DSSP file (Angstrom, degrees, kcal/mol; ACC not computed):
  #  RESIDUE AA STRUCTURE BP1 BP2  ACC     N-H-->O    O-->H-N    N-H-->O    O-->H-N    TCO  KAPPA ALPHA  PHI   PSI    X-CA   Y-CA   Z-CA
    1    1 A M              0   0    0      0, 0.0     2,-0.3     0, 0.0    64,-0.0   0.000 360.0 360.0 360.0 156.2   -5.9  -16.4   29.8
    2    2 A L  E     -A   66   0A   0     64,-2.1    64,-3.3    79,-0.1     2,-0.6  -0.958 360.0-120.1-139.4 160.4   -3.7  -16.9   26.8
    3    3 A I  E     -A   65   0A   0     -2,-0.3     2,-0.4    62,-0.2    62,-0.2  -0.902  29.5-162.0-103.2 124.6   -0.8  -19.0   25.9
    4    4 A R  E     -A   64   0A   0     60,-3.3    60,-2.4    -2,-0.6     2,-0.4  -0.881  10.7-135.3-111.1 138.4    2.3  -17.1   25.0
    5    5 A S  E     -A   63   0A   0     -2,-0.4    58,-0.2    73,-0.3     3,-0.2  -0.721  12.4-168.8 -91.2 137.9    5.3  -18.5   23.0
    6    6 A N     >  +     0   0    0     56,-3.6     4,-2.1    -2,-0.4     3,-0.2   0.099  56.8 114.1-104.5  18.1    8.8  -17.9   24.1
    7    7 A L  H  >  +     0   0    0     55,-0.4     4,-2.9    28,-0.3     5,-0.2   0.884  69.3  55.5 -60.6 -42.1   10.2  -19.3   20.9
    8    8 A I  H  > S+     0   0    0     28,-0.4     4,-2.1     1,-0.2    -1,-0.2   0.903 109.7  47.2 -60.9 -40.4   11.6  -16.0   19.6
    9    9 A A  H  > S+     0   0    0     -3,-0.2     4,-2.5     2,-0.2    -1,-0.2   0.909 112.9  48.8 -66.7 -41.7   13.7  -15.6   22.8
   10   10 A L  H  X S+     0   0    0     -4,-2.1     4,-2.0     1,-0.2    -2,-0.2   0.895 110.4  51.5 -64.2 -39.7   14.9  -19.2   22.6
   11   11 A M  H  <>S+     0   0    0     -4,-2.9     5,-2.8     2,-0.2     4,-0.4   0.910 110.9  47.8 -63.6 -41.8   15.8  -18.7   18.9
   12   12 A H  H ><5S+     0   0    0     -4,-2.1     3,-0.9    -5,-0.2    -2,-0.2   0.927 110.8  51.3 -64.1 -44.7   17.8  -15.6   19.8
   13   13 A Q  H 3<5S+     0   0    0     -4,-2.5    -1,-0.2     1,-0.2    -2,-0.2   0.871 118.4  37.2 -59.9 -37.7   19.6  -17.4   22.6
   14   14 A R  T 3<5S-     0   0    0     -4,-2.0    -1,-0.2    -5,-0.2    -2,-0.2   0.322 111.1-120.0-100.4   7.2   20.6  -20.3   20.4
   15   15 A R  T < 5 +     0   0    0     -3,-0.9     2,-0.4    -4,-0.4    -3,-0.2   0.902  58.7 150.9  55.9  49.3   21.2  -18.1   17.3
   16   16 A F      < -     0   0    0     -5,-2.8     2,-0.3    -6,-0.1    -1,-0.2  -0.893  36.4-149.4-107.9 139.8   18.6  -19.7   15.1
   17   17 A K     >  -     0   0    0     -2,-0.4     4,-2.7     1,-0.1     5,-0.3  -0.699  35.2-106.1 -94.6 160.3   16.7  -18.1   12.3
   18   18 A A  H  > S+     0   0    0     -2,-0.3     4,-2.6     1,-0.2     5,-0.2   0.902 120.1  47.8 -55.7 -46.1   13.2  -19.3   11.6
   19   19 A A  H  > S+     0   0    0      1,-0.2     4,-2.2     2,-0.2    -1,-0.2   0.893 112.5  49.0 -64.8 -39.7   14.3  -21.2    8.4
   20   20 A E  H  > S+     0   0    0      2,-0.2     4,-2.6     1,-0.2    -2,-0.2   0.919 113.2  46.6 -65.7 -44.2   17.3  -22.8   10.1
   21   21 A L  H  X S+     0   0    0     -4,-2.7     4,-2.5     2,-0.2     5,-0.2   0.925 112.0  50.8 -64.9 -44.2   15.2  -24.0   13.0
   22   22 A A  H  X>S+     0   0    0     -4,-2.6     5,-2.2    -5,-0.3     4,-1.3   0.918 112.8  46.4 -59.0 -44.6   12.5  -25.3   10.8
   23   23 A R  H  <5S+     0   0    0     -4,-2.2     3,-0.2     2,-0.2    -2,-0.2   0.930 113.5  47.8 -64.1 -46.4   15.0  -27.2    8.7
   24   24 A A  H  <5S+     0   0    0     -4,-2.6    -2,-0.2     1,-0.2    -1,-0.2   0.851 118.1  41.4 -64.8 -34.8   16.8  -28.6   11.8
   25   25 A A  H  <5S-     0   0    0     -4,-2.5    -1,-0.2    -5,-0.2    -2,-0.2   0.609 107.0-124.9 -88.5 -12.9   13.5  -29.7   13.4
   26   26 A G  T  <5 +     0   0    0     -4,-1.3     2,-0.3     1,-0.3    -3,-0.2   0.867  67.7 125.3  70.6  36.2   12.0  -31.0   10.2
   27   27 A V      < -     0   0    0     -5,-2.2    -1,-0.3    -6,-0.2     2,-0.2  -0.786  69.7 -80.9-122.9 167.8    8.9  -28.8   10.5
   28   28 A N    >>  -     0   0    0     -2,-0.3     4,-1.6     1,-0.1     3,-0.5  -0.453  30.9-137.2 -69.1 134.1    7.2  -26.2    8.3
   29   29 A R  H 3> S+     0   0    0      1,-0.2     4,-2.7     2,-0.2     5,-0.2   0.865 104.1  58.6 -60.3 -37.1    8.8  -22.8    8.4
   30   30 A S  H 3> S+     0   0    0      1,-0.2     4,-2.5     2,-0.2    -1,-0.2   0.844 103.2  52.9 -64.4 -31.9    5.4  -21.1    8.5
   31   31 A A  H <> S+     0   0    0     -3,-0.5     4,-2.2     2,-0.2    -1,-0.2   0.906 110.6  47.0 -67.2 -41.3    4.6  -23.0   11.8
   32   32 A V  H  X S+     0   0    0     -4,-1.6     4,-2.8     2,-0.2    -2,-0.2   0.931 114.3  47.1 -64.6 -46.0    7.9  -21.8   13.3
   33   33 A T  H  X S+     0   0    0     -4,-2.7     4,-2.0     2,-0.2    -2,-0.2   0.921 112.9  48.2 -63.0 -45.6    7.1  -18.2   12.2
   34   34 A A  H  <>S+     0   0    0     -4,-2.5     5,-3.4     1,-0.2     6,-1.0   0.913 115.0  45.5 -62.6 -42.8    3.6  -18.3   13.4
   35   35 A L  H ><5S+     0   0    0     -4,-2.2     3,-1.3     4,-0.2   -28,-0.3   0.910 111.9  51.2 -67.6 -42.4    4.6  -19.7   16.8
   36   36 A A  H 3<5S+     0   0    0     -4,-2.8   -28,-0.4     1,-0.3    -1,-0.2   0.844 114.7  43.7 -63.3 -33.8    7.5  -17.2   17.2
   37   37 A N  T 3<5S-     0   0    0     -4,-2.0    -1,-0.3    -5,-0.2    -2,-0.2   0.257 112.6-117.2 -96.4  11.7    5.2  -14.3   16.5
   38   38 A N  T < 5S+     0   0    0     -3,-1.3    -3,-0.2     1,-0.1    -4,-0.1   0.877  84.4 116.0  54.4  41.5    2.4  -15.6   18.7
   39   39 A R      < +     0   0    0     -5,-3.4     2,-0.2    -6,-0.2    -4,-0.2   0.398  37.0 114.2-115.3  -2.9    0.1  -15.9   15.7
   40   40 A A        -     0   0    0     -6,-1.0     3,-0.1     1,-0.2    -9,-0.0  -0.505  37.4-178.3 -74.6 135.4   -0.4  -19.7   15.7
   41   41 A S  S    S+     0   0    0      1,-0.4     2,-0.4    -2,-0.2    -1,-0.2   0.686  75.8  21.8-101.7 -25.9   -3.9  -20.9   16.5
   42   42 A R        -     0   0    0      2,-0.0     2,-0.4     0, 0.0    -1,-0.4  -0.996  63.6-177.5-142.8 135.9   -3.1  -24.6   16.3
   43   43 A V        -     0   0    0     -2,-0.4     2,-0.1    39,-0.1    39,-0.0  -0.996  28.1-121.7-135.1 129.9    0.2  -26.4   16.7
   44   44 A E     >  -     0   0    0     -2,-0.4     4,-2.0     1,-0.1     3,-0.3  -0.405  17.6-130.1 -67.1 141.9    0.8  -30.1   16.4
   45   45 A L  H  > S+     0   0    0      1,-0.2     4,-2.6     2,-0.2     5,-0.2   0.866 110.2  57.7 -60.4 -35.6    2.3  -31.8   19.4
   46   46 A A  H  > S+     0   0    0      2,-0.2     4,-2.4     1,-0.2    -1,-0.2   0.875 104.8  51.4 -62.9 -37.0    4.9  -33.4   17.1
   47   47 A T  H  > S+     0   0    0     -3,-0.3     4,-2.3     2,-0.2    -2,-0.2   0.929 110.9  47.0 -65.3 -45.8    6.0  -29.9   16.0
   48   48 A L  H  X S+     0   0    0     -4,-2.0     4,-2.5     1,-0.2    -2,-0.2   0.906 112.2  51.2 -62.2 -41.4    6.4  -28.8   19.6
   49   49 A E  H  X S+     0   0    0     -4,-2.6     4,-2.2     1,-0.2    -2,-0.2   0.931 110.8  47.3 -61.8 -46.3    8.3  -31.9   20.4
   50   50 A R  H  X S+     0   0    0     -4,-2.4     4,-2.3     2,-0.2     5,-0.2   0.894 111.9  50.4 -64.0 -40.5   10.7  -31.5   17.5
   51   51 A L  H  X S+     0   0    0     -4,-2.3     4,-2.7     1,-0.2    -1,-0.2   0.927 110.7  49.3 -62.9 -44.6   11.3  -27.8   18.4
   52   52 A C  H  X>S+     0   0    0     -4,-2.5     5,-2.1     2,-0.2     4,-1.2   0.889 110.2  51.2 -62.8 -39.1   12.0  -28.7   22.0
   53   53 A I  H  <5S+     0   0    0     -4,-2.2     3,-0.3     2,-0.2    -2,-0.2   0.947 114.0  42.8 -62.6 -48.8   14.5  -31.4   21.0
   54   54 A V  H  <5S+     0   0    0     -4,-2.3    -2,-0.2     1,-0.2    -1,-0.2   0.892 118.8  44.2 -65.7 -40.0   16.4  -29.1   18.6
   55   55 A L  H  <5S-     0   0    0     -4,-2.7    -1,-0.2    -5,-0.2    -2,-0.2   0.601 105.9-128.1 -81.7 -10.6   16.4  -26.2   21.1
   56   56 A G  T  <5 +     0   0    0     -4,-1.2     2,-0.3    -3,-0.3    -3,-0.2   0.919  67.0 118.8  65.3  44.1   17.3  -28.4   24.0
   57   57 A C      < -     0   0    0     -5,-2.1    -1,-0.2    -6,-0.1     2,-0.2  -0.814  63.5-109.0-134.0 172.5   14.4  -27.2   26.1
   58   58 A Q    >>  -     0   0    0     -2,-0.3     3,-1.2    -3,-0.1     4,-1.2  -0.625  36.1-108.4 -97.2 161.4   11.2  -28.3   27.8
   59   59 A L  H 3> S+     0   0    0      1,-0.3     4,-2.6    -2,-0.2     3,-0.4   0.861 120.4  59.3 -57.8 -36.4    7.7  -27.5   26.7
   60   60 A A  H 34 S+     0   0    0      1,-0.2    -1,-0.3     2,-0.2    -3,-0.0   0.748 102.4  53.6 -66.1 -23.3    7.3  -25.2   29.7
   61   61 A D  H <4 S+     0   0    0     -3,-1.2    -1,-0.2     1,-0.1    -2,-0.2   0.794 113.4  43.2 -76.3 -29.0   10.3  -23.2   28.4
   62   62 A L  H  < S+     0   0    0     -4,-1.2   -56,-3.6    -3,-0.4   -55,-0.4   0.866 121.1  30.1 -85.0 -40.5    8.6  -22.8   25.0
   63   63 A L  E  <  -A    5   0A   0     -4,-2.6     2,-0.3   -58,-0.2   -58,-0.2  -0.924  61.6-177.4-125.3 146.6    5.1  -22.0   26.1
   64   64 A E  E     -A    4   0A   0    -60,-2.4   -60,-3.3    -2,-0.3     2,-0.5  -0.996  25.8-125.5-141.4 148.8    3.6  -20.2   29.1
   65   65 A I  E     -A    3   0A   0     -2,-0.3   -62,-0.2   -62,-0.2    -2,-0.0  -0.815  26.2-164.1 -92.9 128.0    0.1  -19.5   30.3
   66   66 A V  E     -A    2   0A   0    -64,-3.3   -64,-2.1    -2,-0.5    -2,-0.0  -0.956  17.5-126.8-116.8 121.3   -0.4  -15.8   31.0
   67   67 A P    >>  -     0   0    0      0, 0.0     4,-2.2     0, 0.0     3,-0.5  -0.269  26.0-113.7 -61.5 152.3   -3.4  -14.6   33.0
   68   68 A D  H 3> S+     0   0    0      1,-0.2     4,-2.1     2,-0.2     5,-0.2   0.877 114.4  55.5 -55.7 -42.6   -5.6  -11.9   31.4
   69   69 A D  H 3> S+     0   0    0      1,-0.2     4,-1.4     2,-0.2    -1,-0.2   0.858 110.2  45.8 -64.1 -34.1   -4.7   -9.3   34.0
   70   70 A V  H <> S+     0   0    0     -3,-0.5     4,-1.7     2,-0.2    -1,-0.2   0.899 111.5  51.2 -73.0 -41.5   -1.0   -9.7   33.3
   71   71 A S  H  < S+     0   0    0     -4,-2.2    -2,-0.2     1,-0.2    -1,-0.2   0.827 113.1  45.6 -68.5 -29.8   -1.4   -9.7   29.5
   72   72 A R  H  < S+     0   0    0     -4,-2.1    -1,-0.2    -5,-0.2    -2,-0.2   0.814 109.4  55.3 -79.0 -30.6   -3.4   -6.5   29.7
   73   73 A A  H  < S+     0   0    0     -4,-1.4    -2,-0.2     1,-0.3    -1,-0.2   0.833 118.6  32.7 -71.1 -31.5   -1.0   -4.8   32.1
   74   74 A R  S  < S-     0   0    0     -4,-1.7    -1,-0.3    -5,-0.1    -2,-0.1  -0.697  82.0-163.3-126.2  79.1    1.9   -5.4   29.8
   75   75 A P        -     0   0    0      0, 0.0     2,-0.3     0, 0.0    -3,-0.1  -0.337  11.7-173.2 -64.0 143.8    0.8   -5.2   26.1
   76   76 A S    >   -     0   0    0     -5,-0.2     3,-1.0     1,-0.1    -2,-0.0  -0.987  35.9-133.3-139.1 146.5    3.2   -6.7   23.7
   77   77 A V  T 3  S+     0   0    0     -2,-0.3    -1,-0.1     1,-0.2   -40,-0.0   0.807 109.0  58.3 -63.7 -29.1    3.4   -6.9   19.9
   78   78 A R  T 3  S+     0   0    0     -3,-0.1   -73,-0.3     2,-0.0    -1,-0.2   0.566  81.5 111.5 -80.8  -9.2    4.2  -10.5   20.3
   79   79 A E    <   +     0   0    0     -3,-1.0     2,-0.3   -75,-0.1   -75,-0.1  -0.334  35.8 118.8 -71.7 146.8    1.0  -11.5   22.2
   80   80 A G        -     0   0    0    -77,-0.2     2,-0.2    -2,-0.0   -75,-0.1  -0.911  60.9 -75.6 172.0 167.3   -1.6  -13.6   20.6
   81   81 A A              0   0    0     -2,-0.3   -77,-0.1     1,-0.1   -79,-0.1  -0.505 360.0 360.0 -81.8 148.9   -3.4  -16.9   21.0
   82   82 A I              0   0    0     -2,-0.2   -39,-0.1   -41,-0.1    -1,-0.1   0.343 360.0 360.0-116.4 360.0   -1.8  -20.2   20.1
């Protein structure tokens, strides 16, 4: 299984660029970029909390667990471990 971020979709829906979201949430831009591109290996809970507050979403909206069989059936450029 892997954890997939839906951050890029949330950013598009709310018309945020990575730098704008990072600034509004008070978090590092590289953390936002890594999470949006499913390249993050570790994310602080405080960072996730701040992102959810700014985006007006729940943690379950931001992250999802994807079983291995589903992730292999639909390969995506955005997939990666968080």
